Chimera marker file (.cmm) of the C-alpha trace (Angstrom):
<marker_set name="trace">
<marker id="1" x="96.960" y="117.392" z="89.409" r="1" g="1" b="0" radius="0.5"/>
<marker id="2" x="93.787" y="118.057" z="91.403" r="1" g="1" b="0" radius="0.5"/>
<marker id="3" x="91.938" y="115.438" z="93.375" r="1" g="1" b="0" radius="0.5"/>
<marker id="4" x="93.483" y="111.962" z="93.227" r="1" g="1" b="0" radius="0.5"/>
<marker id="5" x="91.095" y="109.512" z="91.510" r="1" g="1" b="0" radius="0.5"/>
<marker id="6" x="91.354" y="105.902" z="92.636" r="1" g="1" b="0" radius="0.5"/>
<marker id="7" x="89.517" y="102.883" z="91.239" r="1" g="1" b="0" radius="0.5"/>
<marker id="8" x="89.314" y="99.607" z="93.148" r="1" g="1" b="0" radius="0.5"/>
<marker id="9" x="88.398" y="96.610" z="90.967" r="1" g="1" b="0" radius="0.5"/>
<marker id="10" x="87.131" y="93.539" z="92.785" r="1" g="1" b="0" radius="0.5"/>
<marker id="11" x="84.964" y="90.588" z="91.817" r="1" g="1" b="0" radius="0.5"/>
<marker id="12" x="82.384" y="91.189" z="94.561" r="1" g="1" b="0" radius="0.5"/>
<marker id="13" x="81.710" y="93.467" z="97.503" r="1" g="1" b="0" radius="0.5"/>
<marker id="14" x="79.658" y="90.752" z="99.211" r="1" g="1" b="0" radius="0.5"/>
<marker id="15" x="81.024" y="90.625" z="102.788" r="1" g="1" b="0" radius="0.5"/>
<marker id="16" x="80.366" y="86.866" z="102.832" r="1" g="1" b="0" radius="0.5"/>
<marker id="17" x="83.310" y="86.556" z="100.407" r="1" g="1" b="0" radius="0.5"/>
<marker id="18" x="85.710" y="87.290" z="103.258" r="1" g="1" b="0" radius="0.5"/>
<marker id="19" x="88.765" y="89.502" z="103.434" r="1" g="1" b="0" radius="0.5"/>
<marker id="20" x="89.126" y="91.047" z="99.964" r="1" g="1" b="0" radius="0.5"/>
<marker id="21" x="85.780" y="92.905" z="99.984" r="1" g="1" b="0" radius="0.5"/>
<marker id="22" x="86.430" y="94.076" z="103.558" r="1" g="1" b="0" radius="0.5"/>
<marker id="23" x="89.871" y="95.389" z="102.609" r="1" g="1" b="0" radius="0.5"/>
<marker id="24" x="88.682" y="97.118" z="99.432" r="1" g="1" b="0" radius="0.5"/>
<marker id="25" x="85.816" y="98.842" z="101.242" r="1" g="1" b="0" radius="0.5"/>
<marker id="26" x="87.860" y="99.964" z="104.239" r="1" g="1" b="0" radius="0.5"/>
<marker id="27" x="90.819" y="101.109" z="102.154" r="1" g="1" b="0" radius="0.5"/>
<marker id="28" x="88.516" y="103.013" z="99.808" r="1" g="1" b="0" radius="0.5"/>
<marker id="29" x="86.696" y="104.602" z="102.729" r="1" g="1" b="0" radius="0.5"/>
<marker id="30" x="89.966" y="105.780" z="104.282" r="1" g="1" b="0" radius="0.5"/>
<marker id="31" x="91.085" y="107.179" z="100.929" r="1" g="1" b="0" radius="0.5"/>
<marker id="32" x="87.752" y="108.996" z="100.506" r="1" g="1" b="0" radius="0.5"/>
<marker id="33" x="88.060" y="110.427" z="104.022" r="1" g="1" b="0" radius="0.5"/>
<marker id="34" x="91.513" y="111.724" z="103.044" r="1" g="1" b="0" radius="0.5"/>
<marker id="35" x="89.989" y="113.647" z="100.140" r="1" g="1" b="0" radius="0.5"/>
<marker id="36" x="90.470" y="111.237" z="97.244" r="1" g="1" b="0" radius="0.5"/>
<marker id="37" x="87.756" y="110.537" z="94.688" r="1" g="1" b="0" radius="0.5"/>
<marker id="38" x="87.225" y="106.802" z="95.150" r="1" g="1" b="0" radius="0.5"/>
<marker id="39" x="85.406" y="104.403" z="92.836" r="1" g="1" b="0" radius="0.5"/>
<marker id="40" x="84.780" y="100.663" z="93.180" r="1" g="1" b="0" radius="0.5"/>
<marker id="41" x="83.959" y="98.440" z="90.206" r="1" g="1" b="0" radius="0.5"/>
<marker id="42" x="82.584" y="94.962" z="90.859" r="1" g="1" b="0" radius="0.5"/>
<marker id="43" x="80.078" y="92.525" z="89.449" r="1" g="1" b="0" radius="0.5"/>
<marker id="44" x="76.518" y="93.310" z="90.409" r="1" g="1" b="0" radius="0.5"/>
<marker id="45" x="75.290" y="90.854" z="93.037" r="1" g="1" b="0" radius="0.5"/>
<marker id="46" x="71.562" y="91.475" z="93.580" r="1" g="1" b="0" radius="0.5"/>
<marker id="47" x="71.294" y="88.449" z="95.883" r="1" g="1" b="0" radius="0.5"/>
<marker id="48" x="73.905" y="90.037" z="98.188" r="1" g="1" b="0" radius="0.5"/>
<marker id="49" x="72.806" y="93.678" z="97.946" r="1" g="1" b="0" radius="0.5"/>
<marker id="50" x="71.299" y="93.734" z="101.439" r="1" g="1" b="0" radius="0.5"/>
<marker id="51" x="74.583" y="92.526" z="102.979" r="1" g="1" b="0" radius="0.5"/>
<marker id="52" x="76.634" y="94.917" z="100.835" r="1" g="1" b="0" radius="0.5"/>
<marker id="53" x="74.446" y="97.887" z="101.812" r="1" g="1" b="0" radius="0.5"/>
<marker id="54" x="74.650" y="96.926" z="105.498" r="1" g="1" b="0" radius="0.5"/>
<marker id="55" x="78.455" y="96.755" z="105.279" r="1" g="1" b="0" radius="0.5"/>
<marker id="56" x="78.620" y="100.149" z="103.563" r="1" g="1" b="0" radius="0.5"/>
<marker id="57" x="76.440" y="101.605" z="106.322" r="1" g="1" b="0" radius="0.5"/>
<marker id="58" x="78.808" y="100.275" z="109.016" r="1" g="1" b="0" radius="0.5"/>
<marker id="59" x="81.991" y="101.805" z="107.599" r="1" g="1" b="0" radius="0.5"/>
<marker id="60" x="82.597" y="105.530" z="108.142" r="1" g="1" b="0" radius="0.5"/>
<marker id="61" x="83.005" y="107.521" z="104.899" r="1" g="1" b="0" radius="0.5"/>
<marker id="62" x="81.986" y="104.595" z="102.690" r="1" g="1" b="0" radius="0.5"/>
<marker id="63" x="79.094" y="106.701" z="101.427" r="1" g="1" b="0" radius="0.5"/>
<marker id="64" x="81.692" y="108.777" z="99.561" r="1" g="1" b="0" radius="0.5"/>
<marker id="65" x="82.667" y="105.803" z="97.384" r="1" g="1" b="0" radius="0.5"/>
<marker id="66" x="81.157" y="105.704" z="93.912" r="1" g="1" b="0" radius="0.5"/>
<marker id="67" x="80.045" y="102.206" z="92.966" r="1" g="1" b="0" radius="0.5"/>
<marker id="68" x="80.121" y="100.872" z="89.410" r="1" g="1" b="0" radius="0.5"/>
<marker id="69" x="78.498" y="97.546" z="88.684" r="1" g="1" b="0" radius="0.5"/>
<marker id="70" x="80.058" y="95.484" z="85.920" r="1" g="1" b="0" radius="0.5"/>
<marker id="71" x="77.785" y="93.369" z="83.745" r="1" g="1" b="0" radius="0.5"/>
<marker id="72" x="78.162" y="89.606" z="83.928" r="1" g="1" b="0" radius="0.5"/>
<marker id="73" x="79.084" y="87.664" z="80.815" r="1" g="1" b="0" radius="0.5"/>
<marker id="74" x="78.194" y="84.126" z="79.844" r="1" g="1" b="0" radius="0.5"/>
<marker id="75" x="79.899" y="81.453" z="77.785" r="1" g="1" b="0" radius="0.5"/>
<marker id="76" x="83.189" y="82.357" z="76.144" r="1" g="1" b="0" radius="0.5"/>
<marker id="77" x="82.573" y="86.035" z="76.859" r="1" g="1" b="0" radius="0.5"/>
<marker id="78" x="82.859" y="85.239" z="80.570" r="1" g="1" b="0" radius="0.5"/>
<marker id="79" x="86.405" y="83.986" z="79.999" r="1" g="1" b="0" radius="0.5"/>
<marker id="80" x="87.377" y="87.345" z="78.471" r="1" g="1" b="0" radius="0.5"/>
<marker id="81" x="84.973" y="89.487" z="80.556" r="1" g="1" b="0" radius="0.5"/>
<marker id="82" x="84.126" y="91.218" z="77.304" r="1" g="1" b="0" radius="0.5"/>
<marker id="83" x="81.028" y="93.059" z="78.507" r="1" g="1" b="0" radius="0.5"/>
<marker id="84" x="82.709" y="94.171" z="81.744" r="1" g="1" b="0" radius="0.5"/>
<marker id="85" x="85.832" y="95.145" z="79.781" r="1" g="1" b="0" radius="0.5"/>
<marker id="86" x="83.861" y="97.839" z="77.923" r="1" g="1" b="0" radius="0.5"/>
<marker id="87" x="82.768" y="99.429" z="81.195" r="1" g="1" b="0" radius="0.5"/>
<marker id="88" x="86.305" y="99.251" z="82.569" r="1" g="1" b="0" radius="0.5"/>
<marker id="89" x="87.743" y="100.698" z="79.348" r="1" g="1" b="0" radius="0.5"/>
<marker id="90" x="85.461" y="103.707" z="79.716" r="1" g="1" b="0" radius="0.5"/>
<marker id="91" x="86.243" y="104.172" z="83.425" r="1" g="1" b="0" radius="0.5"/>
<marker id="92" x="89.966" y="103.470" z="83.805" r="1" g="1" b="0" radius="0.5"/>
<marker id="93" x="91.478" y="106.210" z="81.597" r="1" g="1" b="0" radius="0.5"/>
<marker id="94" x="90.147" y="108.927" z="83.922" r="1" g="1" b="0" radius="0.5"/>
<marker id="95" x="91.759" y="107.332" z="87.014" r="1" g="1" b="0" radius="0.5"/>
<marker id="96" x="95.159" y="108.088" z="88.486" r="1" g="1" b="0" radius="0.5"/>
<marker id="97" x="95.386" y="104.776" z="90.371" r="1" g="1" b="0" radius="0.5"/>
<marker id="98" x="93.792" y="101.396" z="89.641" r="1" g="1" b="0" radius="0.5"/>
<marker id="99" x="93.969" y="98.915" z="92.525" r="1" g="1" b="0" radius="0.5"/>
<marker id="100" x="93.123" y="95.371" z="91.450" r="1" g="1" b="0" radius="0.5"/>
<marker id="101" x="92.018" y="93.156" z="94.350" r="1" g="1" b="0" radius="0.5"/>
<marker id="102" x="92.725" y="89.535" z="93.482" r="1" g="1" b="0" radius="0.5"/>
<marker id="103" x="94.110" y="87.559" z="90.565" r="1" g="1" b="0" radius="0.5"/>
<marker id="104" x="91.743" y="84.788" z="89.512" r="1" g="1" b="0" radius="0.5"/>
<marker id="105" x="88.698" y="86.452" z="87.957" r="1" g="1" b="0" radius="0.5"/>
<marker id="106" x="88.560" y="87.545" z="84.344" r="1" g="1" b="0" radius="0.5"/>
<marker id="107" x="87.437" y="91.106" z="85.219" r="1" g="1" b="0" radius="0.5"/>
<marker id="108" x="90.680" y="91.555" z="87.125" r="1" g="1" b="0" radius="0.5"/>
<marker id="109" x="92.737" y="90.595" z="84.086" r="1" g="1" b="0" radius="0.5"/>
<marker id="110" x="90.545" y="92.848" z="81.947" r="1" g="1" b="0" radius="0.5"/>
<marker id="111" x="91.253" y="95.756" z="84.313" r="1" g="1" b="0" radius="0.5"/>
<marker id="112" x="94.985" y="95.045" z="84.127" r="1" g="1" b="0" radius="0.5"/>
<marker id="113" x="94.820" y="94.872" z="80.320" r="1" g="1" b="0" radius="0.5"/>
<marker id="114" x="92.985" y="98.190" z="80.075" r="1" g="1" b="0" radius="0.5"/>
<marker id="115" x="95.300" y="99.885" z="82.598" r="1" g="1" b="0" radius="0.5"/>
<link id1="1" id2="2" r="1" g="1" b="0" radius="0.2"/>
<link id1="2" id2="3" r="1" g="1" b="0" radius="0.2"/>
<link id1="3" id2="4" r="1" g="1" b="0" radius="0.2"/>
<link id1="4" id2="5" r="1" g="1" b="0" radius="0.2"/>
<link id1="5" id2="6" r="1" g="1" b="0" radius="0.2"/>
<link id1="6" id2="7" r="1" g="1" b="0" radius="0.2"/>
<link id1="7" id2="8" r="1" g="1" b="0" radius="0.2"/>
<link id1="8" id2="9" r="1" g="1" b="0" radius="0.2"/>
<link id1="9" id2="10" r="1" g="1" b="0" radius="0.2"/>
<link id1="10" id2="11" r="1" g="1" b="0" radius="0.2"/>
<link id1="11" id2="12" r="1" g="1" b="0" radius="0.2"/>
<link id1="12" id2="13" r="1" g="1" b="0" radius="0.2"/>
<link id1="13" id2="14" r="1" g="1" b="0" radius="0.2"/>
<link id1="14" id2="15" r="1" g="1" b="0" radius="0.2"/>
<link id1="15" id2="16" r="1" g="1" b="0" radius="0.2"/>
<link id1="16" id2="17" r="1" g="1" b="0" radius="0.2"/>
<link id1="17" id2="18" r="1" g="1" b="0" radius="0.2"/>
<link id1="18" id2="19" r="1" g="1" b="0" radius="0.2"/>
<link id1="19" id2="20" r="1" g="1" b="0" radius="0.2"/>
<link id1="20" id2="21" r="1" g="1" b="0" radius="0.2"/>
<link id1="21" id2="22" r="1" g="1" b="0" radius="0.2"/>
<link id1="22" id2="23" r="1" g="1" b="0" radius="0.2"/>
<link id1="23" id2="24" r="1" g="1" b="0" radius="0.2"/>
<link id1="24" id2="25" r="1" g="1" b="0" radius="0.2"/>
<link id1="25" id2="26" r="1" g="1" b="0" radius="0.2"/>
<link id1="26" id2="27" r="1" g="1" b="0" radius="0.2"/>
<link id1="27" id2="28" r="1" g="1" b="0" radius="0.2"/>
<link id1="28" id2="29" r="1" g="1" b="0" radius="0.2"/>
<link id1="29" id2="30" r="1" g="1" b="0" radius="0.2"/>
<link id1="30" id2="31" r="1" g="1" b="0" radius="0.2"/>
<link id1="31" id2="32" r="1" g="1" b="0" radius="0.2"/>
<link id1="32" id2="33" r="1" g="1" b="0" radius="0.2"/>
<link id1="33" id2="34" r="1" g="1" b="0" radius="0.2"/>
<link id1="34" id2="35" r="1" g="1" b="0" radius="0.2"/>
<link id1="35" id2="36" r="1" g="1" b="0" radius="0.2"/>
<link id1="36" id2="37" r="1" g="1" b="0" radius="0.2"/>
<link id1="37" id2="38" r="1" g="1" b="0" radius="0.2"/>
<link id1="38" id2="39" r="1" g="1" b="0" radius="0.2"/>
<link id1="39" id2="40" r="1" g="1" b="0" radius="0.2"/>
<link id1="40" id2="41" r="1" g="1" b="0" radius="0.2"/>
<link id1="41" id2="42" r="1" g="1" b="0" radius="0.2"/>
<link id1="42" id2="43" r="1" g="1" b="0" radius="0.2"/>
<link id1="43" id2="44" r="1" g="1" b="0" radius="0.2"/>
<link id1="44" id2="45" r="1" g="1" b="0" radius="0.2"/>
<link id1="45" id2="46" r="1" g="1" b="0" radius="0.2"/>
<link id1="46" id2="47" r="1" g="1" b="0" radius="0.2"/>
<link id1="47" id2="48" r="1" g="1" b="0" radius="0.2"/>
<link id1="48" id2="49" r="1" g="1" b="0" radius="0.2"/>
<link id1="49" id2="50" r="1" g="1" b="0" radius="0.2"/>
<link id1="50" id2="51" r="1" g="1" b="0" radius="0.2"/>
<link id1="51" id2="52" r="1" g="1" b="0" radius="0.2"/>
<link id1="52" id2="53" r="1" g="1" b="0" radius="0.2"/>
<link id1="53" id2="54" r="1" g="1" b="0" radius="0.2"/>
<link id1="54" id2="55" r="1" g="1" b="0" radius="0.2"/>
<link id1="55" id2="56" r="1" g="1" b="0" radius="0.2"/>
<link id1="56" id2="57" r="1" g="1" b="0" radius="0.2"/>
<link id1="57" id2="58" r="1" g="1" b="0" radius="0.2"/>
<link id1="58" id2="59" r="1" g="1" b="0" radius="0.2"/>
<link id1="59" id2="60" r="1" g="1" b="0" radius="0.2"/>
<link id1="60" id2="61" r="1" g="1" b="0" radius="0.2"/>
<link id1="61" id2="62" r="1" g="1" b="0" radius="0.2"/>
<link id1="62" id2="63" r="1" g="1" b="0" radius="0.2"/>
<link id1="63" id2="64" r="1" g="1" b="0" radius="0.2"/>
<link id1="64" id2="65" r="1" g="1" b="0" radius="0.2"/>
<link id1="65" id2="66" r="1" g="1" b="0" radius="0.2"/>
<link id1="66" id2="67" r="1" g="1" b="0" radius="0.2"/>
<link id1="67" id2="68" r="1" g="1" b="0" radius="0.2"/>
<link id1="68" id2="69" r="1" g="1" b="0" radius="0.2"/>
<link id1="69" id2="70" r="1" g="1" b="0" radius="0.2"/>
<link id1="70" id2="71" r="1" g="1" b="0" radius="0.2"/>
<link id1="71" id2="72" r="1" g="1" b="0" radius="0.2"/>
<link id1="72" id2="73" r="1" g="1" b="0" radius="0.2"/>
<link id1="73" id2="74" r="1" g="1" b="0" radius="0.2"/>
<link id1="74" id2="75" r="1" g="1" b="0" radius="0.2"/>
<link id1="75" id2="76" r="1" g="1" b="0" radius="0.2"/>
<link id1="76" id2="77" r="1" g="1" b="0" radius="0.2"/>
<link id1="77" id2="78" r="1" g="1" b="0" radius="0.2"/>
<link id1="78" id2="79" r="1" g="1" b="0" radius="0.2"/>
<link id1="79" id2="80" r="1" g="1" b="0" radius="0.2"/>
<link id1="80" id2="81" r="1" g="1" b="0" radius="0.2"/>
<link id1="81" id2="82" r="1" g="1" b="0" radius="0.2"/>
<link id1="82" id2="83" r="1" g="1" b="0" radius="0.2"/>
<link id1="83" id2="84" r="1" g="1" b="0" radius="0.2"/>
<link id1="84" id2="85" r="1" g="1" b="0" radius="0.2"/>
<link id1="85" id2="86" r="1" g="1" b="0" radius="0.2"/>
<link id1="86" id2="87" r="1" g="1" b="0" radius="0.2"/>
<link id1="87" id2="88" r="1" g="1" b="0" radius="0.2"/>
<link id1="88" id2="89" r="1" g="1" b="0" radius="0.2"/>
<link id1="89" id2="90" r="1" g="1" b="0" radius="0.2"/>
<link id1="90" id2="91" r="1" g="1" b="0" radius="0.2"/>
<link id1="91" id2="92" r="1" g="1" b="0" radius="0.2"/>
<link id1="92" id2="93" r="1" g="1" b="0" radius="0.2"/>
<link id1="93" id2="94" r="1" g="1" b="0" radius="0.2"/>
<link id1="94" id2="95" r="1" g="1" b="0" radius="0.2"/>
<link id1="95" id2="96" r="1" g="1" b="0" radius="0.2"/>
<link id1="96" id2="97" r="1" g="1" b="0" radius="0.2"/>
<link id1="97" id2="98" r="1" g="1" b="0" radius="0.2"/>
<link id1="98" id2="99" r="1" g="1" b="0" radius="0.2"/>
<link id1="99" id2="100" r="1" g="1" b="0" radius="0.2"/>
<link id1="100" id2="101" r="1" g="1" b="0" radius="0.2"/>
<link id1="101" id2="102" r="1" g="1" b="0" radius="0.2"/>
<link id1="102" id2="103" r="1" g="1" b="0" radius="0.2"/>
<link id1="103" id2="104" r="1" g="1" b="0" radius="0.2"/>
<link id1="104" id2="105" r="1" g="1" b="0" radius="0.2"/>
<link id1="105" id2="106" r="1" g="1" b="0" radius="0.2"/>
<link id1="106" id2="107" r="1" g="1" b="0" radius="0.2"/>
<link id1="107" id2="108" r="1" g="1" b="0" radius="0.2"/>
<link id1="108" id2="109" r="1" g="1" b="0" radius="0.2"/>
<link id1="109" id2="110" r="1" g="1" b="0" radius="0.2"/>
<link id1="110" id2="111" r="1" g="1" b="0" radius="0.2"/>
<link id1="111" id2="112" r="1" g="1" b="0" radius="0.2"/>
<link id1="112" id2="113" r="1" g="1" b="0" radius="0.2"/>
<link id1="113" id2="114" r="1" g="1" b="0" radius="0.2"/>
<link id1="114" id2="115" r="1" g="1" b="0" radius="0.2"/>
</marker_set>
């Protein structure tokens, strides 16, 4: 099978969002330290990038995680996460495990649909 490929899908990695980003980052870092190829897909949050980078720098092995930023949608496309869905559809088939963090955002449903 080779190296286990894991994708974490989460709305944001902004540490100000509380527990879910902290869990996704720490779990992914531990998986990367164990030899897995770890990816995280989340919406791009330029206003939070400084906090996200600082959090990544605090967590051992987080530098091994590959980040994928999903494009935001507007209007009805936001409801279906149609632009993010295309990115997820290209990324998910190459993964062995897809871990979806949360339930309420449309990108999470899109990831479940594509999986």
